[in-house]
ZADREN-327020 format. One line per field, with one value per residue: residue in three letters; x, y, z of N, C-alpha, C in turn; residue number from 1. Coordinates in steps of 0.2 Angstrom, whole numbers. Each point is the difference from the previous one (the first is absolute). Layout:
ZADREN-327020
aa: [ALA	...]
nu: [X	...]
nv: [Y	...]
nw: [Z	...]
cau: [X	...]
cav: [Y	...]
caw: [Z	...]
cu: [X	...]
cv: [Y	...]
cw: [Z	...]
i: [NUM	...]
***
This chain:
ZADREN-327020
aa: [UNK	UNK	UNK	UNK	UNK	UNK	UNK	UNK	UNK	UNK	UNK	UNK	UNK	UNK	UNK	UNK	UNK	UNK	UNK	UNK	UNK	UNK	UNK	UNK	UNK	UNK	UNK	UNK	UNK	UNK	UNK	UNK	UNK	UNK	UNK	UNK	UNK	UNK	UNK	UNK	UNK	UNK	UNK	UNK	UNK	UNK	UNK	UNK	UNK	UNK	UNK	UNK	UNK	UNK	UNK	UNK	UNK	UNK	UNK	UNK	UNK	UNK	UNK	UNK	UNK	UNK	UNK	UNK	UNK	UNK	UNK	UNK	UNK	UNK	UNK	UNK	UNK	UNK	UNK	UNK	UNK	UNK	UNK	UNK	UNK	UNK	UNK	UNK	UNK	UNK	UNK	UNK	UNK	UNK	UNK	UNK	UNK	UNK	UNK	UNK	UNK	UNK	UNK	UNK	UNK	UNK	UNK	UNK	UNK	UNK	UNK	UNK	UNK	UNK	UNK	UNK	UNK	UNK	UNK	UNK	UNK	UNK	UNK	UNK	UNK	UNK	UNK	UNK	UNK	UNK	UNK	UNK	UNK	UNK	UNK	UNK	UNK	UNK	UNK	UNK	UNK	UNK	UNK	UNK	UNK	UNK	UNK	UNK	UNK	UNK	UNK	UNK	UNK	UNK	UNK	UNK	UNK	UNK	UNK	UNK	UNK	UNK	UNK	UNK	UNK	UNK	UNK	UNK	UNK	UNK	UNK	UNK	UNK	UNK	UNK	UNK	UNK	UNK	UNK	UNK	UNK	UNK	UNK	UNK	UNK	UNK	UNK	UNK	UNK	UNK	UNK	UNK	UNK	UNK	UNK	UNK	UNK	UNK	UNK	UNK	UNK	UNK	UNK	UNK	UNK	UNK	UNK	UNK	UNK	UNK	UNK	UNK	UNK	UNK	UNK	UNK	UNK	UNK	UNK	UNK	UNK	UNK	UNK	UNK	UNK	UNK	UNK	UNK	UNK	UNK	UNK	UNK	UNK	UNK	UNK	UNK	UNK	UNK	UNK	UNK	UNK	UNK	UNK	UNK	UNK	UNK	UNK	UNK	UNK	UNK	UNK	UNK	UNK	UNK	UNK	UNK	UNK	UNK	UNK	UNK	UNK	UNK	UNK	UNK	UNK	UNK	UNK	UNK	UNK	UNK	UNK	UNK	UNK	UNK	UNK	UNK	UNK	UNK	UNK	UNK	UNK	UNK	UNK	UNK	UNK	UNK	UNK	UNK	UNK	UNK	UNK	UNK	UNK	UNK	UNK	UNK	UNK	UNK	UNK	UNK	UNK	UNK	UNK	UNK]
nu: [100	-3	-7	-2	-3	6	5	1	-5	6	-1	-4	0	-5	-2	4	-3	2	-2	5	1	-2	4	5	0	1	6	4	0	1	5	3	0	5	3	-3	-4	3	-6	2	1	-5	-2	6	0	-7	-1	3	-1	-7	2	3	-4	-4	4	1	-4	0	-5	2	5	-2	-3	5	1	-3	1	6	1	-1	0	5	1	-3	4	6	-2	-3	2	6	-5	0	8	0	-5	6	0	0	0	-8	4	0	-6	3	-6	-1	5	2	0	4	1	2	-6	-2	1	-2	-7	-2	-1	-3	-5	-1	0	-5	-2	2	0	-6	-3	1	-6	-5	2	0	-2	0	1	-1	3	1	5	-4	-5	4	0	-5	-6	5	6	-6	-4	4	-2	-4	6	0	-5	1	6	-1	-3	6	4	-4	-3	8	2	-4	-2	7	0	-6	3	5	-2	-3	5	2	-4	1	7	-4	-6	4	-6	-2	-5	-3	-5	6	-3	-3	0	-1	-6	-2	1	-6	-3	-1	-2	-5	-1	0	-3	-3	0	-4	-3	-2	1	-2	-7	-2	0	-4	-3	-1	-1	-6	-4	0	-3	-3	-6	3	5	1	2	-6	4	-4	-1	2	-3	-2	1	0	-3	3	-2	1	6	1	-1	4	5	0	-1	4	1	-1	1	6	-1	-2	4	6	-1	2	7	2	-2	6	2	-2	-5	-6	-1	3	-6	2	-1	4	1	4	3	4	0	0	-3	-5	1	5	-4	-7	4	3	-9	-3	4	0	-5	2	5	-1	-3	0	3	-5	-4	3	0	-6	-2	7	-5	-3	0	2	-5	-1	7	2]
nv: [118	-6	1	1	4	0	4	-3	-5	-4	7	-6	4	-2	-2	8	-1	-3	-5	0	6	1	-7	1	5	-3	-4	4	3	-6	-2	8	0	-5	2	3	-1	3	2	0	-4	-1	6	-1	-7	2	1	0	-7	3	5	-5	-6	8	1	-7	-1	6	1	-3	2	8	1	-4	6	5	-3	-1	7	4	-4	1	5	2	-2	0	7	-2	-5	6	7	0	0	7	-4	3	1	4	3	-2	-1	-7	-3	-6	0	3	2	-1	4	-1	8	-5	-3	7	2	-6	1	4	-2	-8	2	4	-5	-4	8	2	-4	1	7	-2	-4	4	3	-4	0	6	-1	-5	0	1	4	2	-3	2	6	1	-1	5	3	3	2	-1	-4	1	2	-8	-2	3	1	-4	-2	3	-2	-4	3	4	-6	-5	5	1	-7	0	6	-3	-8	5	3	-5	-3	6	0	-5	5	-3	5	-2	1	4	1	1	-4	-5	5	4	-4	-5	8	1	-9	3	6	-4	-5	5	3	-4	-1	5	1	-5	3	5	-2	-5	4	4	-5	-2	8	0	-5	2	6	-6	2	1	-3	-4	6	0	6	1	6	3	7	-5	5	-5	8	8	3	-4	3	6	0	-5	4	7	-2	-2	6	5	-6	0	6	0	-5	5	6	-3	-4	6	-2	7	-7	0	-2	0	-5	-6	-1	3	5	-3	8	-5	5	5	7	1	-3	2	4	-2	-7	4	2	-5	-2	6	-1	-5	3	3	-4	-4	2	1	-5	1	5	-1	-6	1	4	-5	-4	1	-1	-5	1	4	-1	-8]
nw: [23	2	-5	4	-5	-4	5	8	3	-4	0	3	4	2	-7	1	5	3	-1	5	0	-7	-1	4	-3	-4	1	0	-4	-2	4	0	-5	0	5	-3	5	3	0	5	2	-2	2	6	2	1	5	2	2	0	7	3	0	-1	4	2	-2	3	-5	0	7	-1	-5	1	6	-4	-7	4	1	-2	-6	5	3	-5	-3	5	2	-8	-3	3	-3	-7	0	3	4	4	6	3	-6	2	-6	-2	0	-2	-1	4	-3	5	-3	3	3	6	-5	0	4	4	-5	0	6	-1	-3	4	6	-6	-2	7	1	-5	2	8	-1	-1	8	4	-4	2	5	1	-2	-5	-3	3	-4	-7	2	3	-4	-3	4	4	-3	-5	1	8	3	-4	5	6	0	-2	7	3	-6	2	4	3	2	3	4	0	1	4	3	-1	3	4	0	0	5	0	-1	2	2	5	-2	8	-3	3	-6	-4	5	-6	-6	2	2	-5	-3	4	0	-6	1	5	-7	-6	4	1	-7	1	5	-3	-5	3	2	-5	-3	5	0	-6	-2	5	-4	-7	3	-1	-1	7	-4	6	2	-2	-3	2	-6	4	0	5	3	4	1	3	-3	-1	4	-1	-8	-2	1	-3	-7	1	0	-7	-3	4	1	-6	-1	3	-1	-3	3	3	-8	-2	-6	5	-1	5	-8	1	4	7	-3	4	1	2	-3	5	-2	8	3	-4	0	4	0	1	5	2	2	3	4	2	0	5	1	-4	2	5	-4	-4	4	4	-2	-1	6	2	-1	0	7	-2	-2	5	5	-1]
cau: [-4	-7	-6	-6	-7	2	0	7	2	6	5	-1	6	1	2	5	2	3	-5	-3	-2	-7	-4	-2	-5	-6	-2	0	-4	-5	-1	-5	-7	-4	-3	-3	-8	-1	0	6	3	-4	-1	6	3	-3	1	8	-2	-3	4	8	0	0	8	3	-5	-5	-6	0	-2	-5	-2	1	-1	-7	-3	-1	-3	-10	-3	2	-4	-8	-3	1	-4	-7	3	1	-5	-4	1	3	-5	2	0	-5	-2	-3	-2	-7	0	0	-4	2	6	5	5	4	4	7	1	3	6	3	3	4	9	2	1	7	7	4	2	6	6	-1	3	8	4	1	5	3	-1	1	6	2	1	2	5	-1	-2	4	6	-1	0	3	4	-2	-5	1	-5	-4	2	-1	-8	-1	2	-4	-4	-1	2	-4	-5	0	4	-8	-1	1	-2	-6	-2	2	-5	-5	0	1	-7	-3	3	1	-2	-5	-2	-7	-4	-1	-4	1	1	3	9	4	4	5	6	4	2	5	7	1	2	9	6	1	6	8	0	3	7	5	4	2	6	5	2	6	5	4	5	6	6	4	-3	-3	6	5	6	-1	-1	-4	2	-4	3	-1	4	-1	4	-3	-6	-6	1	-4	-7	-2	-2	-5	-5	1	-1	-8	-4	0	-4	-8	-1	-1	-8	-6	1	-4	-7	-3	-4	-4	-6	-3	-6	-6	-7	2	8	7	6	4	4	-2	1	7	6	-1	2	9	2	-3	4	5	-3	-1	6	2	-4	-1	6	0	-4	5	7	-2	0	9	4	-1	1	5	-1	-3	5	5	-2	-2	3	0]
cav: [-1	-1	4	-2	-3	-7	-5	0	-7	0	6	3	1	-6	-5	-3	-3	-8	-5	-2	4	0	-4	0	8	-2	-7	4	7	-3	-5	2	1	-7	-3	8	3	6	7	6	-4	-1	6	3	-5	1	10	0	-4	4	5	0	-3	6	4	-5	1	6	1	-7	-4	0	-4	-6	-1	0	-4	-8	0	3	-8	-6	5	0	-8	-1	4	-3	-5	-3	-3	-8	-7	1	4	-2	10	3	7	-2	7	0	-7	-1	-8	-3	1	7	3	3	4	-3	-5	6	3	-7	-1	9	-1	-5	2	5	-4	-3	3	3	-4	-1	6	-1	-8	3	4	-4	-3	7	3	-8	0	-9	-2	-1	-7	-6	1	-5	-8	-5	-5	-7	-3	2	-3	3	6	3	0	6	4	-3	2	9	3	-6	5	5	-1	-1	7	1	-5	1	7	-2	-1	3	4	-4	-3	5	2	-6	-1	-4	5	0	7	-3	-5	-9	-2	-8	-1	3	-6	-5	3	0	-4	-1	6	-1	-5	1	3	-7	-3	7	-2	-8	-2	4	-4	-8	0	3	-6	-1	4	1	-7	-1	4	-4	4	-3	-3	1	4	5	6	7	7	3	5	3	1	2	6	0	3	-5	-5	3	-2	-7	0	2	-4	-6	3	1	-6	-4	4	-1	-7	-3	0	-7	-4	3	1	7	3	-8	4	-3	1	-5	3	6	4	2	-3	-4	3	6	2	2	-8	-1	8	1	-6	2	5	-3	-5	5	4	-5	0	9	0	-1	5	3	0	-1	6	2	-1	3	7	1	1	6	5	-1	0	8	0	2]
caw: [3	-5	1	5	-3	-3	6	-2	-3	1	2	9	6	6	-4	-3	5	-1	0	6	2	-4	1	7	2	-5	4	8	-2	-5	5	4	-4	0	7	3	-2	2	-4	1	-7	-7	-2	-2	-5	-6	-2	-2	-7	-4	-3	-3	-6	-3	-1	-4	-6	-5	-2	-3	7	2	-7	2	8	0	-4	5	7	1	0	4	5	-3	0	4	3	0	0	8	6	-4	2	6	3	6	1	6	-3	-6	-5	-2	-2	-8	-3	7	2	3	-4	3	0	2	-3	-7	2	-2	-7	-3	4	-3	-7	0	1	-6	-4	0	1	-5	-3	2	-4	-7	0	-3	-9	-6	3	2	-9	-1	1	7	4	-2	4	5	3	-7	4	6	-3	-8	-2	3	-3	-8	-2	1	-6	-6	1	1	-7	-6	-1	-6	-6	-3	-3	-4	-4	-2	-4	-6	-5	-2	-4	-5	-5	0	-5	-5	0	5	5	-3	3	6	0	-4	6	-1	-3	7	7	-5	-2	7	0	-3	4	5	-1	0	5	3	-4	-1	7	1	-7	1	6	-1	-4	5	5	-3	-1	9	4	-5	1	6	7	6	0	7	0	-4	2	-4	2	4	1	4	5	7	0	6	-3	-1	8	5	0	2	8	0	-2	4	7	1	-2	7	3	-2	1	7	1	-5	6	4	-1	-1	-5	-1	3	0	-1	3	-1	-2	0	6	-2	6	2	0	-5	2	-4	-6	-3	0	-4	-7	-4	-1	-6	-6	-2	-6	-8	-6	0	-8	-3	1	-3	-6	-1	2	-6	-5	3	-3	-7	-3	0	-4	-6	1	-1	-6]
cu: [-7	-5	-2	-3	2	1	11	4	6	3	-3	7	0	3	8	4	4	-6	-1	-3	-7	-4	-2	-7	-8	-3	-6	-9	-8	-2	-5	-6	-6	-3	-2	-6	-3	1	4	8	-2	1	6	2	-5	3	10	0	-1	5	7	-4	-2	7	2	-5	-3	-6	-2	-3	-5	-7	-1	-2	-7	-4	1	-2	-6	-4	2	-3	-6	-3	1	-4	-7	1	0	-5	-7	0	4	-6	2	0	-6	-2	-2	-7	-7	0	-1	-1	1	6	4	3	3	6	6	3	2	6	7	4	4	7	4	3	6	5	2	0	4	7	2	5	8	5	2	5	8	2	3	10	4	2	2	8	2	-1	5	6	1	-1	3	2	-1	-7	-1	-8	-6	2	-2	-5	-2	-1	-4	-8	-3	-3	-7	-5	-1	2	-6	-2	3	1	-6	-1	6	-4	-6	3	2	-7	-2	3	-2	-8	-9	-2	-9	-5	-3	-7	1	4	3	7	3	2	4	7	5	3	6	7	3	5	7	2	1	5	8	3	4	4	6	4	5	8	5	2	6	7	4	4	7	5	2	-5	-2	6	5	7	-1	-1	-4	2	-7	1	-3	5	-2	4	-3	-6	-4	0	-5	-8	-3	-2	-6	-7	0	-2	-9	-3	0	-4	-7	0	-3	-8	-4	-2	-6	-7	-3	-4	-7	-8	-6	-8	-7	-1	0	8	2	8	4	4	0	3	9	5	1	3	8	-1	-3	5	6	0	2	6	4	-4	1	9	1	-3	5	7	-2	0	6	2	-3	3	6	4	-3	7	7	-1	-1	7	3	-2]
cv: [-1	4	-3	-5	-7	-6	1	-8	-2	4	5	1	-6	-5	-1	-3	-7	-3	-5	5	2	-7	-1	5	-5	-6	3	1	-4	-7	4	2	-5	0	7	0	6	6	5	-4	-2	5	4	-5	1	9	-1	-5	2	5	-2	-4	5	1	-5	-1	5	-1	-7	-5	2	-3	-8	-2	1	-6	-6	2	1	-6	-5	3	-2	-9	-4	2	-4	-7	-5	0	-5	-6	0	3	0	8	2	4	-2	7	-3	-9	-1	-8	-3	1	7	6	5	4	-2	-4	3	2	-4	-2	6	-2	-2	2	6	-2	-3	4	3	-6	-3	6	-1	-3	4	5	-5	-3	5	-1	-7	-1	-11	0	3	-5	-5	2	-2	-6	-7	-6	-5	-3	1	-1	4	9	3	-3	6	5	1	2	7	4	-3	5	6	-4	-2	5	3	-4	0	5	-2	-3	1	6	-4	-1	6	2	-7	3	-1	4	0	4	-2	-5	-6	-2	-6	2	4	-5	-3	3	1	-5	-3	4	-4	-7	1	3	-6	-4	4	-1	-5	-1	6	-2	-4	6	5	-6	-3	3	-1	-6	0	5	0	3	-5	-6	3	4	5	6	6	5	5	8	3	0	2	5	0	4	-7	-6	6	1	-7	-1	3	-3	-8	2	1	-5	-4	4	-2	-8	-1	4	-3	-4	3	0	6	0	-5	4	-7	3	-2	0	8	4	2	1	-1	5	7	4	3	-7	0	5	-2	-4	3	6	-2	-4	6	2	-7	-1	6	0	-1	9	6	2	-2	9	3	-2	6	7	0	-1	8	7	-1	1	6	3	1	2]
cw: [-1	7	8	-3	-2	5	-1	-2	3	0	6	1	5	-4	1	8	-2	0	4	5	-1	3	9	0	-2	5	9	-1	-2	6	8	-3	0	7	3	-2	6	-4	-2	-4	-5	-4	-3	-8	-8	-3	-4	-6	-6	-5	-3	-7	-4	-2	-6	-6	-2	1	-2	5	3	-3	5	5	0	-2	5	8	1	-1	4	6	1	3	5	5	0	3	8	5	-1	5	8	5	7	0	5	-3	-7	-3	-4	-2	-8	0	9	3	2	-3	7	-2	-1	-7	-6	3	-1	-7	-1	2	-4	-8	0	1	-5	-4	1	-1	-10	-3	1	-5	-9	-1	2	-5	-1	4	0	-9	0	2	8	5	-1	4	7	2	-7	2	5	-4	-6	-4	-1	-3	-8	0	2	-5	-6	1	1	-5	-4	-1	-6	-7	-6	-3	-6	-9	-2	-5	-8	-3	-2	-6	-7	-3	-2	-8	-6	-2	3	4	-2	5	8	1	-1	8	1	-3	6	3	-4	1	9	2	-5	4	5	1	-2	6	6	-2	-1	7	3	-2	4	9	1	-4	7	6	-5	0	8	0	-4	4	11	7	4	1	5	-5	-8	2	-5	1	3	1	8	7	7	5	8	-2	0	6	4	0	4	8	3	1	7	9	1	0	6	4	-1	0	10	1	-4	5	6	-1	-1	-6	0	2	-2	-3	2	7	-3	-3	4	-1	7	2	0	-4	0	-3	-8	-2	-1	-6	-9	-2	-3	-10	-7	-2	-4	-7	-3	-1	-8	-2	2	0	-7	0	1	-8	-4	0	-3	-9	-2	3	-4	-8	-2	0	-9	-7]
i: [1	2	3	4	5	6	7	8	9	10	11	12	13	14	15	16	17	18	19	20	21	22	23	24	25	26	27	28	29	30	31	32	33	34	35	36	37	38	39	40	41	42	43	44	45	46	47	48	49	50	51	52	53	54	55	56	57	58	59	60	61	62	63	64	65	66	67	68	69	70	71	72	73	74	75	76	77	78	79	80	81	82	83	84	85	86	87	88	89	90	91	92	93	94	95	96	97	98	99	100	101	102	103	104	105	106	107	108	109	110	111	112	113	114	115	116	117	118	119	120	121	122	123	124	125	126	127	128	129	130	131	132	133	134	135	136	137	138	139	140	141	142	143	144	145	146	147	148	149	150	151	152	153	154	155	156	157	158	159	160	161	162	163	164	165	166	167	168	169	170	171	172	173	174	175	176	177	178	179	180	181	182	183	184	185	186	187	188	189	190	191	192	193	194	195	196	197	198	199	200	201	202	203	204	205	206	207	208	209	210	211	212	213	214	215	216	217	218	219	220	221	222	223	224	225	226	227	228	229	230	231	232	233	234	235	236	237	238	239	240	241	242	243	244	245	246	247	248	249	250	251	252	253	254	255	256	257	258	259	260	261	262	263	264	265	266	267	268	269	270	271	272	273	274	275	276	277	278	279	280	281	282	283	284	285	286	287	288	289	290	291	292	293	294	295	296	297	298	299	300	301	302	303	304]
***
């Protein structure tokens, strides 16, 4: 059992569900997040996405989220009112242009939506591994499935390779002081050049290997360990029902808000509440399942 400071990663209890279940879940959450500008929906999406990324990634996820989220939120909140001067609440004038409260809040809401989607995609990348992508789309769209699986593992693979190249350069004595900026720059350029050449060669080797094994040919079978059980069926039904309720609310406009010319919520809170509760339940499902799984393993370890 992993420590919560390290993060569960692929050991997440939610990751043990069938790939169809997890894929449908993340598609529903990300699609709803991309089309929801309501502060209620944004706050829930951001808070739960931030929390779940920490559950999966540990303290590394906290650092990544803060380094990415804070600058994006601040920059968008500053840049949007400089280019968009709509709104009735004028705070001050800058070079004759009105800086409005509505423009600032709209920039903050847009940035929150962007950051939330990125955080949920990071969770998707932790749960939906390359073998699950190949399993889901390998027969239907084999080329795109292989491309997606390679893209999802590309960044962590590049990090590992760059670390290996950098350590190799250190062992060869190519390590310079902080003041030797030019030499460090040349070394960095050399390491990036090695990394690009290595990655391109590995990509060619992968494609040749897959082609030699008959990947994508009609009638080709493949090994997988995924079985769709009653547990998966129940979870999929729950996800589909909750997503359908929330999406029906989105069609009714409960996740909309007018920022211009003034901030107006067109829907009453009595109508928003049931859809917001359904969306919150949908969001916390993975966290609930992971907490349940951790308690089960802890109980079994104590019994042993």
